C-alpha positions as CSV (number, residue, x, y, z in Angstrom):
1,M,0.0,0.0,0.0
2,V,1.3,3.4,-0.9
3,K,1.4,5.9,1.9
4,A,-0.5,9.2,1.1
5,L,1.6,12.3,1.1
6,V,0.4,15.2,3.2
7,L,1.3,18.8,3.1
8,Y,2.8,19.9,6.4
9,N,3.4,23.5,7.5
10,V,6.9,23.6,9.1
11,G,8.4,26.6,10.8
12,V,12.1,27.3,11.3
13,V,13.5,29.8,13.8
14,V,17.2,30.8,13.3
15,R,18.9,32.6,16.2
16,Y,22.3,33.1,17.8
17,K,23.3,30.3,20.1
18,R,22.3,31.3,23.7
19,E,25.8,31.3,25.0
20,L,26.9,33.8,22.3
21,R,26.5,37.6,22.3
22,D,23.9,39.0,20.0
23,P,24.8,42.6,19.2
24,E,21.7,43.3,17.1
25,S,19.4,42.3,20.0
26,E,21.5,44.3,22.5
27,V,21.1,47.5,20.5
28,I,17.4,47.1,19.9
29,Y,16.9,46.3,23.6
30,K,19.0,49.0,25.1
31,D,18.6,51.8,22.6
32,L,15.0,51.4,21.6
33,I,13.0,49.3,24.1
34,L,14.5,50.5,27.4
35,R,15.1,54.0,26.2
36,K,11.4,54.4,25.4
37,G,10.4,53.2,28.9
38,Y,9.4,49.6,28.3
39,K,10.9,48.4,31.5
40,S,8.8,45.2,31.7
41,V,10.7,43.8,28.7
42,K,13.5,41.8,30.3
43,K,15.1,40.1,27.3
44,L,15.0,40.3,23.5
45,E,16.2,37.9,20.8
46,V,16.4,38.7,17.1
47,G,16.3,36.0,14.5
48,K,15.0,34.8,11.2
49,F,11.9,32.8,10.5
50,F,11.1,30.5,7.6
51,N,7.6,29.1,7.0
52,M,7.6,26.1,4.7
53,W,5.1,23.7,3.3
54,I,6.6,20.3,2.9
55,E,5.0,17.3,1.3
56,A,5.8,14.2,3.3
57,G,4.5,10.9,4.6
58,S,4.5,11.9,8.2
59,P,5.2,14.9,10.5
60,E,8.5,13.5,11.5
61,E,9.6,13.1,7.9
62,A,8.6,16.7,7.1
63,I,10.6,18.0,10.1
64,N,13.6,15.9,9.2
65,T,13.5,17.1,5.6
66,V,13.6,20.7,6.8
67,K,16.4,20.1,9.2
68,H,18.5,18.4,6.6
69,M,17.7,21.1,4.0
70,C,18.6,23.9,6.4
71,K,22.0,22.3,7.2
72,E,22.8,21.3,3.6
73,L,21.8,24.6,2.1
74,R,23.5,26.6,4.9
75,L,20.3,28.6,5.7
76,Y,22.0,29.2,9.0
77,N,25.6,29.2,10.4
78,P,25.9,26.2,12.8
79,V,29.0,27.7,14.3
80,V,27.2,30.7,15.8
81,Q,23.5,30.0,15.2
82,E,21.0,27.3,16.1
83,I,17.6,26.4,14.6
84,E,14.3,25.3,16.1
85,V,12.1,23.4,13.7
86,M,8.4,22.9,14.6
87,L,5.2,21.7,13.0
88,R,2.8,24.6,12.6
89,G,-0.9,24.8,11.9
90,E,-3.0,22.4,9.9
91,S,-1.8,19.8,7.4
92,S,-3.7,18.8,4.2
93,S,-3.7,15.8,2.0
94,S,-2.1,16.1,-1.4
């Protein structure tokens, strides 16, 4: 029996590794947010977000495809950045 392919919505967040300094976030936080009086904001992270629709046989396959693609195509720098890959929203049959 052939497994039906489903279209999965997969999100990828790319950000600096937590142990590294993020100068862009620091500038936005100190020079914009705090300077304008938003004292309740205690931390800020800046990153990139990719929203992809992946045709796959399972959610795990879709997530693994995206992880592999991000690494192979160098959509992030693994030396200083990390990715978080997550299933988003609804899926639909193809």
